[in-house]
C-alpha positions, 0 to 999 in steps of 0.5 A: 874235079876231084870233089865231084868224084868224091861226091859221086863215090859218096852217093854210090856208097850210100846206095850200096850201104842201104842195099847191103843193110837190107840184104842183111835183114833178108839173109837173116830172115831167110836162113836164120829165121827160116822165112820162105823166099816167097814170103820175104822181099827187099823193097829197095826203092820204096820209102823207106827201103825195107824188107817186106813180109807177106801178111795174112791177106797175101799183101806185102807188109812194111815194118812201119805199118800202123796195124802191127801186121809186120810183127804178126807176119814175122811171128808166124815164122818165129813164134817165140821171137827167138831170133827177133833181135838178130833179125832186126840187127842183121842189117847192121851186122852184115853191112859192118862185115861187108864194109870192114872187109872191103876197107881192109882189102883196100887198105892192105892192098890198094888205097888208104884214102879210099878205105878211110872214105868207106869206113868214114862214110859208113860211120856217118851213115850209121850215126845219122840212121841211128840218131835219126831213128832215136829222134823220130821215135821220140817225136812220133812216140813209136819205133821208127827204125831198127834201133828203136824196134830192137830197143823194145825187145832188148834195151841193154843189148841194143844200147851195147850193140849200137855202142860197140858198132859205132865204136868199132867204126871209129877205131877202124877209121882212126887206125887207117888214118894213123897208118896213112 
């Protein structure tokens, strides 16, 4: 019965993870880039989940559109691309802040094993997402997700950011594990 509980918690963690990630993009778009709420929307139940922007024809455009309309729509709000790297990486940043805060609260107040489950699960989700993105981008010869899109704008910053992100999860996971 305990295994079933962990599987259910894992699926819930995955759903929460995806929602928090997309919320990070949305919040960065709204409050850093300055995109009006009528021009940005979270599309959580479309594949892949994403933050859509309104295009020229007032239709919602996904980041993986083939015609480059998403970039064009984004640049209407950030003409110089000043905030593009932050907008792309905001999903990772926001989810890291949320899940580290949640795990820290659980660790210090309540339950070490559940805190480790959250950080370990987040580490696995991030690693699969990042490495899957890289592999599909190489295979398709076009950006597939956040990591490969950011790599086009800022190679070394993306490599440094992704490395620090994954290492922070590993170190936090190990810290909780050692303390347990």
